[in-house]
Phi, psi and omega in degrees: 000126181292154181296138177047044179296144181257355175280135184238133183242138170290145186287303176187186183299328183274359180283163194283319203231136176288091180267101193268141174302139182281358178234149179286324179279142183227180177286343180278150177292148179294152177292149187298323183298337181288339185246001181296136185298326184258018183294139177282164175305322178297318179299315182297313182294317180293325176298319176299318178298314181297325179299318179287315179302316181300324180280356184241008177219171179299133183304320180295320178297318178300313181297321184288316193250341186247334182291339180268003179273134178249139172273130183256316183200158175219121183252016181099341179220340185228128177257125179256122178238151182250132177240155190289338185201167175297318178302316179302311179302312183293322182292315178301313182295321183290318188262330186228012181301315181296319179297313181299316182291326176296316177296318180300315178296324180292320183277315190255350181107159186295339182272359183293139178245154180243134176225142181254143165251119187251127176281116182251348180221115184271002180291155184262358183270011176232162178287160179301322181296322180286339183268359184232160173228154177251134183227143176280170170300133188291322184273136183277339178295127181268160178294337181297335180277352178249106185300138171261185181295340180258344188277001179124154181270148183299325182290342177282347184256349184289146174227203184284343179293136187309315186230056179264051176202156182293135177279336186063023174272138173276116183297343178279348178273093182228163180293332184297329179251017176265122182279119180262144177202188182297331183288340182225018187301309181296314181300315181294318179297316178295321180298317180295318179299319179293317181300324181281338184211063187297135177079358185240013175253176176283352186267063180219107006279162167260124177241118175255132180227155180160171181296165180293148174082018182257000176103012181297313181297318176303314184294313183290326177287331174299325176300310181299318182293317179291319180299319178294325180293324183269333183225084188292346180273356181286149174259111185242136182217128175253133176210187170224171186297327179292316178295318178302315179298313181299315179295322178297314179298314179298322179296319177296314182295328184261007179067032183241029183297325179294317179296319178301310182298313182297322180298306185294330180277357176264355184284139178274324176228108180256123180246119182238117179273148169058057181292348178296339180278003166287347184305130177081355182257083190296316181292320177297317178301318181298316178295317180294326177302312180290324176296315178303310181301314182298316180294314183296318179295334179270003180076021178274153185272133177242131181229128186228153172229156180205163177271358179207164177300147182309319183295343180263359179284121180271150175079014177243135184306138182301327181292328175289314178305317179302317180289327176299335183265007181293324185260237181246130173248121184230138179266154175240115185263162173303145183290145175281180187300312181298321179292321178296322175301314181296319179298314180296318178297316179296313182296319179297318177297320178299327179273004176075031181222169178228125183273143171302147183306314182294330179289311182296323177293321179296315179298316183294328181278335187251347174249099191241350191281323184201159175294321182298317179293324179297312179293321178298321178296315180297317180298316179297321179297313180293327178295317178297322178293316183287314188275324182263353180069025182273155181280143181280091185237171177294327178295320177294322178298317178298320180297316181293316181297319179300326183275344187246314188302130179288330180202119177278134180291153175292164182303131185276134178277149183280156177298317183300315182293323178295313181297319182294317181293318178298316179299317180294317182296314183274355181056046179235129180305143181300327180298327179285319181298319182269000183267205187258348185302146181243024175299141189305315183291328179287318180301318179297316178298318180296317179295321179298315179297317179298317180299315180294320177299320180292320185280331192237013174226171178264010183293144173286167178300320179297318180294321177300312180300329181295336179278356181235052177075023177077027178293149185277174186293332179294325177295319179296315178301314179300316180297315180296320178294321178297313180296320178301317178294319178299319181297332180276337189234342189242119183295322181297320178293323178298316179295315181299313181297314179302317181294314181297314181295323178297319177295329179276352183074031182244156175266148177293131181292000000 
């Protein structure tokens, strides 16, 4: 990433806010319709819109929902586009309506309107006009009311009214629809505590870290939404490091650095996503350092996210790293099997459908890397059912997973087979391994079994503990840590583990 870059990218489909690139040209090649010799004005304009939309959402989502949209006409103020079905129209409007209108305003001007032509009858014995209906954009809020990178900086819009500027919070990101599990338990608990009492807990700053697509953005924005609901006089602002950098650069260029500084230091709850992208931007870091100090000293709440722990972020000043570690740093891990099931069930219910048991189990077992990928797979599955008229079967699920999943897990070994092999190797009855005895030789066998279950199955810590007399997740964690230490220092444990895994047909982790 170049220093103090002014290009801003939206994170993905599950992110809150349409943060649009400030330039029409992108690193992606232009869409073909944009260069076609016989393209209509509507085709050309819509192709420009699609180029920006494509660079601001998940590629799979773009292919599923935007490649099938046709531009029909442009009359100087209204763009008419055609979508394949009513479901299609409703889904686009619900999930990406704000993004589309923001892009439309950027390309066509703030007065541009969007209208849909929806195909409601696919039979060929009627005219096209009889088979379609025209519908306006469902939401009345226009993109002009949501500033883009070119439409002005938020600090230029503030007045004496407490929240007379865009928060950039997604109202759908709330605690009520956030699925909690062992992978995010600490992060979620801290987030709720902060939302109820911002700036007055020990968790300041709160830093959430983890791979992309695990729900960090959802969680931090839920803090802002609940805090605003409970304390309407608070000034809450969500941004990311790229937007902060861009605004800082623009403020310098326009002679508005004082306004920029005053705005950010007036915020009661500042939420900054992806702080790892501060890397290498020395001047931006310096400004954020002083902003951080001013807010923290005033008892204001600071909330940050990153893809790694603060101490592992390269290219960021040590004094900033030190301040990031003042409060609570909590990781967000990939969801376990039970949590993935819950996410799919909740998401399917939100979309007004119910998945067959075998389908939802297949998705939960084979999409393991992120919540975002899991949701994207479900959306693609529902799209194929709605648009292609296909039956919701396990075969269709396999087809969708094959096209989306970044990595399919290896065949999962059963709990029974792991316990039996461990029991056989140590020559200890299975009843003792799963029982209450604390004899040293039994404890070692039990810990070994727990470790293998943790490494080679999708079971949660709680589920693993249930196979050993109902032991809690802390016992499982302790057992796994003990075995890990033995593997690093004890040759006998290394031999035992290698032999057991070989019998199970597994590779050593």
